[in-house]
MARPAVO-857524 format. One record per residue (C-alpha): x, y, z; residue in one letter. Coordinates in steps of 0.1 Angstrom, whole numbers, plus 5000, padded with zeros to 4 digits. Layout:
// residues N
XYZA;...
***
This chain:
// residues 723
878165879135M;880766149131R;881666329099T;884366139080G;883765809096E;883165519071P;879565399065L;878665069082P;878364759061E;875064699044V;874564369061G;875064529095D;872464799086V;869964539075L;870564319106A;869864619128S;866564669109L;865664299113A;865764259075T;867163959059G;868763909024L;868163619000W;869163518965H;867263268943W;868263118910D;865562908895T;868062738871A;870062578899T;867062558923G;869162708951E;868162988976V;870963158995V;869963339027V;871763529053D;871363469091A;868463709095E;866563569065A;867163219078A;865763319112R;862663469096L;862063149077L;862062959110G;865562809105L;868762839126P;870063199125A;873063139103E;873863179066P;872762889045A;872262759010C;868862599007L;866962408980T;863662518967E;861962228984A;863462329018Q;862162689014V;858862579000R;858262359031A;858462669053R;855862869033L;852162849031H;851262668998P;848962948986V;851663208991D;854262988972W;851862978942N;851363358945E;855163418944I;855563248910T;852763458895G;853963788910V;857563728898V;856363668862Q;854263978862L;857064188877A;859464078850V;856864158823A;856264508837E;859764578848G;858764648884T;859464528919L;857864198931A;856264238966E;854563948984V;853163889019R;854263539030I;852963319059R;855863129075I;854762779088M;856262559114D;856562179113E;852962139126R;851462359099G;850862659122H;851563019110V;854463159131V;854863489115R;854163699084I;856963839063V;857064079034R;859363999005S;860564258981R;862764178951S;863864288917K;863463978894P;865163928861S;864863668834F;867863498816D;866563398781P;869563168775E;869062958806R;865263028806K;865563098844A;864563378868Y;867163538891V;865863718922L;867663908949T;865564068977G;864764129013T;862563969040L;861064169068Q;858564069094E;855164239092V;853564329125A;849864239128E;848364469155P;845464319175R;842364539179P;842364739211G;846064709218T;848465009218P;850064879187A;846664859171G;846065229178R;849565339167S;850365529135A;849065379103V;851665159086T;851865099049G;850264759052E;847464889074W;846765169049R;846664919020R;844264709040S;842065009047R;841965109010E;841064749001A;838364749028F;836865069015L;836764948979L;834964628990D;832564809012A;831765068985G;831064798960R;828864598983A;826864898994L;826465008958A;824964668948E;822464668977A;818964718962R;816864758994S;817264909029T;817364559043E;820264469020E;822064789030V;821764709067L;822864349061R;826064479043V;826664729071A;826364459097A;828964249079G;831664519076L;834964419091S;837164729094M;840964669094P;842364699129G;839164789146F;835764629140S;832564719158P;830464449174D;827364669176G;825764879148L;822665089146A;821165319119V;818865599130F;816465789108G;814366099113V;810566119112S;809466479118G;811066579151D;811566219163R;814465979161L;813665639147T;815665319145V;815965199108I;817964889118G;820464749142H;822864459147H;824664319178G;821864349203Q;818564179210P;815464299190E;813564419220N;816564619233E;815964889206A;812664989221N;813965269243P;815565439212F;812465419190V;810465749186D;812965949207M;812766329205S;815566509187L;815966729217D;816966429239T;820366439254D;821466139233Y;824566119210P;822566019179A;820066299184A;822866549188E;824466429156V;821166469136V;820766819151R;824266949145T;825466729116G;828766669134R;830166329145A;830466229182V;833365999193Y;833365849228L;836465659237S;835465529271S;832365469293P;833565749316Q;833565999287Q;830065879277Y;828665909313R;830166259318S;828966399285R;825466229283Y;824466149319P;820766139311M;820965859286T;824065679299W;821865419315S;820465319281L;823965239268A;825465099300E;823664759299R;825264669265F;828764659281G;830464849252R;833765039258R;833765289229S;831265449206W;831265649173A;828165839161Y;828465979126L;825966179105P;824366029074L;824466319051T;823166329015V;823266648994A;823966859024G;820966719044R;821466499075T;818966209070M;820066019101G;822965889122A;825065569122W;826365429155M;829365189157A;829965049192A;833164859202F;833764599229A;837264739236Y;838665089240P;839265269207V;841265599206A;839665709174F;842865829157T;842666059127P;842965749104D;840265559122E;837965859120R;838765889083S;837665529078V;834465579098L;833565899080T;834065739046T;831865439055V;829165679069A;829065869036R;828865549015M;826165419039L;824165739036A;824265728998Q;823265358998A;820365419021L;819265709000S;819365508967R;817565208984A;814865428998G;814265598965A;814165258947A;811665128973E;809465428970N;809465388932Q;808665018934R;805865088959E;804465368936L;804665158904T;803264848920E;800465038936G;799665208902L;799764868884Q;797564708911R;795064988907S;794964938869M;794864558869L;791564428882P;790664138905M;789263848886L;785963868904G;783763598920P;783963238911E;782163138879I;780262808880P;781962548858G;784862788850M;788262868864D;790263188857V;793863268864A;795963568854A;799463698857R;801164038851Y;804964048850V;806764378844P;810164398828T;813164378851G;814664718845G;813365078845G;809865178855L;807964868867Q;804764968849V;803764958812G;800964928787G;800064558791D;796764488808W;793964238812Y;790464268825D;787364068833M;784064238828I;780664098841P;777864108815L;774164038818P;772863688820G;775763538839D;778063598809R;781363778812F;784063928789A;787763878790L;790064148776V;793764148771I;795864418754G;799164598750D;799564978745V;802765058726Q;805665168749G;806865108784H;806565438802D;804265648822V;802365768791R;801765408780A;800465328815A;798165628815G;796765548780L;796265188791M;794165298821G;791965518800Q;791465258773L;790564998799R;787865218813I;786465288779A;786364918770L;784464848803R;781965128794A;781364998759Y;780964638771A;778564738799S;776364918773E;775664578757G;777664608725H;778864298707R;782664238704P;783064398670D;781264708681A;783164728714V;786564728695L;785264968668A;784265228694R;787465168714A;789565228683S;787765558676H;788265658712F;791965568713F;792665738680H;791566068694G;793265998727L;796665898713A;796866198689T;795766468713A;799166518728E;801466808721D;804066588704D;802566478670P;805466238664G;804666028695D;801665838681L;800565528700R;798565228691F;797264938711A;796564568704T;793564408720C;791664078721Y;788064098734Y;786063778741A;782463728755E;782063398773V;778963208781D;779762968810P;776662758804A;777562648769T;781262728767G;780862938736T;783263228731V;782563518707E;785663728701S;787064018681A;790764088676R;792664418670A;796164328659G;796664108689H;798063748692L;795563468684D;794263278714P;795562928722V;793362638734V;794662338753R;792162058749M;791161808775A;793661548762D;796561798764G;796761898727T;797462278723A;796362468692L;796562828680I;793062938671L;793163148640A;790663428646T;789463708623A;790964048632G;791564408622G;794164678627L;795464768662P;793365028680L;794165388672G;795565348637I;792365388617D;789265508636P;786965358610D;788364998611T;785964708612D;786564408635Y;784964088624P;783863838651T;784863478655T;782863218673R;784362918691L;783362668717A;785262538747L;784562168755E;784662038791P;788362018801G;789562288775D;791762578786T;791862908767L;795163108769M;795363478762L;798663658764C;800763948752T;803763918730D;806163938760G;805263578770L;806163458734V;809063678722E;811163738754T;814563568753G;815363618716G;812363428703H;810163508673D;806463408672L;807163058659Q;809962958683S;808263128712G;805062928706W;807062598704H;808562678739R;805162748754L;803462448737R;805762208755V;804662358789I;800962358779L;800961998767E;803061848795E;801662028825H;799361818848T;798562058877G;795862318882G;795362648865L;797362858889E;800262618887E;800062628849L;800163008849A;803262998871D;804862738848A;804362948817L;805863258833V;808763038847Q;809462918811A;810163278801V;811763418833H;812763118853G;816062918853P;814762698825S;814562998802S;818362998799H;818162658781H;815462768757T;816963088742V;815563188708G;817363228675P;817363618675L;820263818689S;817864068704D;817363958740R;815164248751R;812364178776E;808864298775D;805964308799D;803863988802I;800063978807A;798563628808L;794963508813V;793963138814L;790263038812L;789362668818C;786062498814R;786062238841Q;786161878829G;788261568828E;791961628824G;791961998832C;792961958869G;790962278877C;787862138896G;785161878896E;784661708863S;781461798844T;782161578815A;779961268809T;781761128779R;785261078766A;787261398758P;786561548724V;789161738704R;787561998682R;788462298662T;786462548642M;787562798615L;785763018590S;787263088556V;785863388538A;785663438500Q;788163728503A;790563518524E;791663218504P;794963218522A;793163088553R;792862748536I;796562698545A;795662798581T;792862538581A;795262268568R;797662348596Q;794862338622H;793961988610L;797561868612R;797862008647D;794561828656L;795961498643L;799461548658H;799361208675D;797361018648W;799560708641P;798860678603G;800860938583E;798960848552E;795660908569Q;796861248581R;797861348546D;794561218532A;792561418558A;794461738549V;794061678512L;790361618514L;789861928536L;791762138510S;789562008482E;786362078501M;787262438511L;788562518476T;785262388462N;783262628483V;785362928474L;785362838436V;781862718430H;779862938455T;779663298465D;779563218502T;781963168531D;782962828544A;782862708580L;785162428591L;784362198621V;786861918628A;786461678656E;788461388670V;786561158694A;787060818710G;789760628729E;793260598715P;793360318690G;789660348682E;789360718674R;787360888647R;788161218629I;785161388614R;785661698592V;782561898581E;782662208558V;779462418558T;778462688533D;775262878525N;775162768488G;772062588475D;773662368448D;774662018460L;777961878448P;777861608421H;780261338414K;781761368379R;784161178357R;786561438343P;788861368314G;792561338317E;793161708308M;790361848331A;791562088358S;788662018382S;785861768390G;787961518410R;786961638446G;784161388453L;786261108437M;789061168461L;786561178490V;785060848480E;788560688476L;790260818507L;787460858533A;786060578555D;782660748554A;781361068538W;778161248529G;776461568519V;773761698542A;771361978531P;770562238557R;767762488561G;769962738544E;772962598525G;774562248530K;777462068546S;779761808532I;781561578556W;783961288558Y;785261048585E;788460858590L;788760578615Y;792060518634E;791560138634S;789960118599A;791359828578A;789359768546P;788959418534E;790659308502D;788659428472G;786359648493A;786560028492G;785560268520P;781960258531A;779660548524A;778160718554G;774360698561P;773761048549E;775761008516A;773561088486P;773460868455E;776160998432P;774761138400E;776261098366A;777961398351P;
***
């Protein structure tokens, strides 16, 4: 064009650039296109006025929906609207891809959008073609940026070396995608294969344990830290003749070997092999280099995480014992579950200690904190407990000595503000009789699941957590496991994880305990799954705090009918029994005793009988605490088949005075205990012991007194005396 000549028409310029013009008014529903725009839409190359339906029929349905969204967003932000559109033919095949650019506006009076823009075909270069190796276009650059973002996110989320390699194998680079990948590592002065993709497993053998001095591209990359690009087999053969035979059989046409560098140290090499020639333009090398850097960072993170997991799991395995040999008539199962985040080791532990005479001890505890120091204190405390138990001390003495030891251990650090304590439950078990003698230091009470499936919390006497007061006393509690009973010991992580408090967490576990029908190992898995499995999302607790805690769980089952743990040793119907001691200084435990009895009678059909049983128990325990100077021992037992069961409640004390039936006046505040027993019980009595006495009563599930007849007195009932 010479100076002074007029500029060509805009339409001629656009036509020479294969760019079409179009105008769309949503109020009229008309789209006006010029000849080039009509051709790009697959219509005759002549100006036309089309309806929205005619235009929509030529576009991919997904792209049409995208246009409407982009237009609204562009109007709101006052920017251009740019969309890639797939043009379809009559058979639904994509014939071309065009790019639409427009400046939309909104008419508030007509409530319509008005757009005027351009259409231009977008070239989609195929891998390996000259067009595919040409200069990077804007579309290719945007695709590359999107690919790098996706690849970086996927590699950042990979948690293990295996996941990193799987992500790397699935990378699809825009314009050129390798069909063979390999990741090499370094072990001493040898080259190793961390992982590969695109070739048979046994084909990697020649590259395993290769010396770094070998004339091989990956070895050179590790030695020098510089990438190697080989665009053709001839270039590979001339540059590395000694190892060309190793690569020739794969039939690849181009190779890129890039260093995997982290913090200035080359930790390995990454190979990308192509089935077609690749020129490795600057932009292609830039993509490969960026991927190699992200891959190196991902492998470094995954390796560090795997090393940490291996270290912490090994440390925890060394601290958590094996459950030992099989115990005749008993089954034991245990679980330890660390929290999901951070260091996978903490202060929770369990132990099983062999004792003389075929007895053994079960220990479970929790040292405050979830860090290395908590794990170290836990290990030392576990060793001390084993030592004290092996010396033959009883449960109260074991915990008293352990508390004194832990107090000195937890306060001997340089930081006086970081004081630690530990909760613990220690129980000695006699497999022959099923008796359990225990002492508790601030830990959760044990739970027993009886042979008929009833689950109860066993209230046990206890003292302060270990380490708080070195001179604390720990009273002992004696209980008995009947054939078919299962004892559960756990740390608070099993109860309180998921926003639960002690009450709601216990209700969640009680459902699992009472409904489970499998063996002990399956029960342990079910309890853990209730806290960490999919079902835990449906049983969230009332608290907003959803923090997790370590879980330690021990299950002990005395084999019998209904337990599912082994051969039955029971010779009679399952018996449901609970025991509880109420000391003179602990009148509040009367409420605990009442709750125990209600739990024991949870499926008793007569509500009036349940209330009567609880009332009589309260009267009997209160009578012991008020009229004697001794403690009371409660033993409650439910026996028999459903419909014909019997509840027997017996309260024993060491007092010598036998209770007497009296007739108190209307204003008297006491003296009605035996009257209530006589009125409400089906049978009752007072039995003198060698030291002390016991008073008992029974209620029968099927009892129905005849008209005019009161409850029958038991055979041991004394003749009531006059006041």
